[in-house]
C-alpha positions in Angstrom: 73.5 59.0 75.8 71.0 62.0 75.8 72.0 65.6 76.6 70.2 66.9 79.7 69.2 70.5 80.3 69.6 72.3 83.6 66.5 72.0 85.7 64.3 75.1 86.2 64.3 76.2 89.8 62.5 79.5 89.2 59.4 77.8 90.3 61.0 76.8 93.6 62.2 73.7 95.5 59.8 70.8 96.1 57.8 71.2 99.5 59.8 74.2 100.5 56.5 75.5 101.9 54.8 72.2 102.6 54.4 69.9 105.4 57.4 67.6 106.1 58.4 65.1 108.6 62.0 64.4 109.4 62.4 60.6 109.9 64.8 59.3 112.4 68.4 58.3 111.5 67.4 54.7 111.8 64.6 55.0 109.2 66.7 56.8 107.0 69.3 54.2 107.2 66.6 51.5 106.7 64.6 53.3 104.0 61.0 52.1 103.0 59.9 48.6 103.7 56.4 47.3 102.4 54.6 50.3 103.2 52.8 53.3 102.0 55.0 56.3 103.1 53.2 59.2 104.5 53.3 62.3 102.3 55.2 64.2 104.9 58.2 61.8 104.6 58.0 61.9 101.0 58.1 65.7 101.0 61.2 65.5 103.3 63.0 63.1 100.8 62.2 65.2 97.6 62.9 68.5 99.4 66.3 67.1 100.6 67.2 66.0 97.0 65.8 69.2 95.4 67.5 71.4 97.8 70.8 69.7 97.3 70.8 70.0 93.5 69.8 73.6 93.9 72.6 74.4 96.4 75.1 72.7 94.0 73.8 74.7 91.1 74.3 77.9 93.0 77.8 77.4 94.5 79.3 75.2 91.9 81.5 73.4 94.5 80.2 72.5 97.9 81.6 74.3 101.0 83.7 72.3 103.3 81.9 70.6 106.0 83.5 69.3 109.3 81.0 66.2 109.5 81.9 65.0 105.8 84.5 62.4 105.1 86.4 63.4 102.0 88.1 61.1 99.7 91.5 61.8 98.1 91.2 64.4 95.2 87.8 65.6 96.5 87.2 69.3 95.9 85.7 71.7 98.5 85.2 75.5 98.7 86.5 77.5 101.7 86.5 81.2 102.2 86.2 81.7 98.5 89.2 79.4 97.6 89.1 76.0 96.0 91.0 73.2 97.7 91.8 69.6 96.6 92.3 66.8 99.2 95.7 65.2 99.2 94.3 62.3 101.2 91.2 61.0 102.7 90.2 63.0 105.8 87.5 64.4 108.0 87.2 67.5 110.4 90.4 68.9 108.8 89.9 72.4 108.0 91.8 73.3 104.7 93.3 76.6 105.9 95.0 75.1 108.9 96.0 71.7 107.3 98.1 72.8 104.2 99.6 69.2 104.0 96.1 67.7 103.4 94.5 70.4 101.4 96.1 72.3 98.6 94.7 75.3 96.8 93.8 74.1 93.3 93.6 77.4 91.5 95.1 80.7 91.8 93.1 83.5 93.4 91.6 86.0 91.4 93.4 88.8 93.2 96.7 87.0 92.2 95.7 87.0 88.6 94.8 90.7 88.9 98.4 91.5 90.3 100.0 89.4 87.7 98.1 91.0 85.0 99.2 94.4 86.4 102.8 93.2 86.5 102.8 92.0 82.9 101.1 95.3 81.7 103.7 97.3 83.5 106.5 95.3 81.9 105.2 95.7 78.3 104.0 99.3 78.7 106.7 101.0 80.9 109.4 98.7 82.4 110.5 96.6 79.6 109.6 94.7 76.4 108.4 91.1 76.3 109.5 91.0 72.7 113.1 90.6 74.0 112.4 87.6 76.2 114.8 84.7 75.8 113.7 81.8 73.6 115.5 78.6 72.4 115.9 80.0 69.1 117.3 83.2 70.5 119.3 82.4 73.5 121.2 84.6 75.9 124.1 82.2 76.0 125.7 80.0 73.5 127.9 78.1 75.9 126.4 75.7 78.3 126.9 76.1 82.0 127.8 73.1 83.9 130.5 71.2 85.6 132.1 70.2 88.9 135.7 71.0 88.8 137.9 73.3 86.6 140.8 72.1 84.2 143.1 75.1 83.9 143.5 76.6 80.4 140.9 74.3 78.8 137.5 75.7 79.7 136.4 72.1 80.5 135.4 70.6 83.7 136.6 67.1 84.9 133.5 65.5 83.2 134.8 66.8 79.8 131.9 69.5 79.7 132.4 73.2 79.5 133.4 75.0 82.8 130.8 76.6 84.8 130.5 80.1 83.5 129.5 82.6 80.7 131.0 82.4 77.3 130.8 84.5 74.2 129.2 83.6 70.9 132.0 82.3 68.8 134.5 82.8 71.5 134.1 79.6 73.5 137.4 80.1 75.4 136.6 83.8 76.4 134.3 84.7 79.3 133.7 84.6 83.0 134.1 81.1 84.6 134.8 79.6 88.0 138.0 77.7 88.7 136.6 75.7 91.7 137.7 78.4 94.1 136.9 81.9 92.7 135.5 83.4 89.6 138.0 84.1 86.9 138.0 85.8 83.4 139.5 84.0 80.6 141.1 85.3 77.4 141.9 82.6 74.7 141.5 79.9 77.4 144.1 81.7 79.7 143.2 83.2 83.1 143.9 86.9 83.1 141.9 88.0 86.1 140.8 86.2 89.3 138.1 87.6 91.7 139.7 86.7 94.9 138.1 87.9 98.1 141.3 87.3 100.2 143.6 89.8 98.2 146.7 90.7 99.9 150.2 91.7 98.8 151.3 88.0 98.5 148.6 87.3 95.8 149.1 87.1 92.0 149.2 90.2 90.0 146.1 88.8 88.1 143.9 89.2 91.3 141.0 91.7 90.9 140.6 93.8 93.9 137.6 95.7 95.3 137.5 99.4 95.6 137.8 98.8 99.5 141.0 96.9 98.9 142.2 99.5 96.4 141.9 102.3 98.9 143.5 100.3 101.6 146.5 99.7 99.6 146.9 103.1 97.9 146.2 105.2 100.8 149.2 104.2 102.9 149.1 107.4 105.1 146.3 107.3 107.7 144.8 110.1 109.7 147.5 111.3 112.1 150.5 110.0 109.9 153.4 112.4 109.0 154.5 112.8 105.2 157.9 114.2 104.5 158.7 115.6 101.1 160.6 118.4 99.3 157.8 118.9 96.9 156.0 122.1 98.0 152.4 121.0 96.7 149.7 119.9 99.1 149.8 116.0 99.5 146.1 116.0 98.6 147.3 116.9 95.2 150.3 114.7 94.9 148.9 111.6 96.7 145.4 112.3 95.5 143.6 112.0 98.9 143.2 113.2 102.5 143.3 116.6 104.1 146.7 117.8 105.4 148.3 120.5 107.6 151.9 121.6 107.8 153.4 120.3 110.9 156.4 120.9 113.2 157.5 124.0 111.3 161.1 124.9 112.1 161.4 122.2 114.6 163.4 118.9 114.5 161.5 115.6 115.2 162.4 113.7 118.3 161.2 110.2 119.0 159.0 110.0 121.9 160.7 108.2 125.0 159.7 105.9 127.7 163.0 105.8 129.4 163.0 107.0 132.9 166.5 108.6 132.3 165.2 110.9 129.6 163.8 114.5 130.2 160.2 114.8 130.9 159.4 116.8 127.8 160.2 113.7 125.7 157.4 111.7 127.2 154.4 113.1 125.4 153.4 113.3 121.7 153.7 116.7 120.2 155.6 118.1 123.2 157.8 120.9 122.4 161.2 122.0 123.9 164.4 123.9 122.9 165.3 127.0 121.2 167.5 128.3 118.3 169.8 130.2 120.6 170.7 130.3 124.3 172.6 132.7 126.5 174.6 130.9 129.2 173.7 131.7 132.9 176.4 131.8 135.6 175.3 128.3 136.8 175.7 127.0 133.2 179.4 128.4 132.9 182.2 125.8 133.5 183.7 126.2 137.0 187.1 128.1 136.7 189.5 130.9 138.0 192.0 133.4 136.6 195.7 133.8 137.9 198.1 136.7 137.2 201.5 137.7 138.6 202.5 141.2 140.3 206.2 142.5 140.9 207.3 144.5 143.9 207.3 147.8 142.0 203.6 147.3 141.1 203.0 146.6 144.7 204.6 149.8 145.9 202.9 151.8 143.4 199.5 150.2 144.7 200.5 151.1 148.4 201.3 154.7 147.4 198.0 155.1 145.6 195.9 153.5 148.4 197.6 155.6 151.3 197.1 153.0 153.8 200.7 151.6 153.8 199.2 148.2 152.5 199.7 146.9 149.1 196.5 146.8 147.2 195.5 143.1 146.5 192.3 143.5 144.5 192.6 143.7 140.7 190.4 143.5 137.7 191.3 141.9 134.5 190.2 143.0 131.1 186.9 141.9 129.7 186.7 139.2 127.0 183.8 137.8 125.0 181.1 139.3 122.9 178.1 138.6 125.4 176.0 136.9 122.8 173.9 133.7 122.9 175.4 130.7 121.2 174.1 128.5 118.5 172.3 125.3 119.5 171.4 124.0 116.1 173.1 120.9 114.7 174.0 120.7 111.1 170.5 120.6 109.4 168.6 120.4 106.1 164.9 121.7 105.8 162.2 119.6 104.4 158.3 120.0 104.3 156.5 117.9 107.0 152.7 117.4 106.5 150.3 115.7 108.9 147.0 114.2 107.5 144.0 115.4 109.4 141.1 113.8 107.6 
């Protein structure tokens, strides 16, 4: 079959400046009969053919047209992108009918972005020379399986358990036991990544930093810490800010009983003193008695000069007039309260 050259359209399209007559659709469908067609119709026919060829040579792939019926796998151009038909259709705009029209090739701007990404990886972010290949794999143990068989590294289908092994150490690595990720050493589980860690779990459970803080910082803000160590608890416990609390005072549990004093009803309420001097009302109710003989009465009458015996007498003083001690047997410790 001979090879054809591209037509030269630099001289123009046939009859583009000539006289043409557009036949009716019926005439176009019927074509020539036994007749000598007018030159105007011949110009129209050849102009139509010439223009179509020139158009295709200019655009390469024809633009989508709503009046054209496209067959499956037909190509059209729309807004600068090339689409391929997935089924026969008409009047189905490519951009609004993705199930019927698929973009055939990547956009030029996508390739430009991809090229920039690859250049960035090779020149500044990484090295393509270290990409993973079949001859230089990142993993030597395969990763597949459905259920874990304890201490074997195998799943129920006989394949390696899902996870990551080490070259030459097929029983060492990170696997999944069907419930949680685990770390194996010589086929035995030595650590379990369990999101539901609590004090009832195994000693091999791995905890998060959040859980670690939760279980190591037993004292919360507002809690009291009693000790005989004079160091600040932030040093001995390793966390928190603390202040000395209740210095020189005994601790009393807050009460909700109606029979208890009002000062016991509030947190950090203070009451009492080391020493207390009794008032008259606080003394036990009592009296004193003494005896007097007649001689004493006569002396009293003479001294008085009234002829009556003096019946008012004062006893000697007793007591040191000091406050009494209110403190029960005690031992002092340091009390700290966590403030932050």
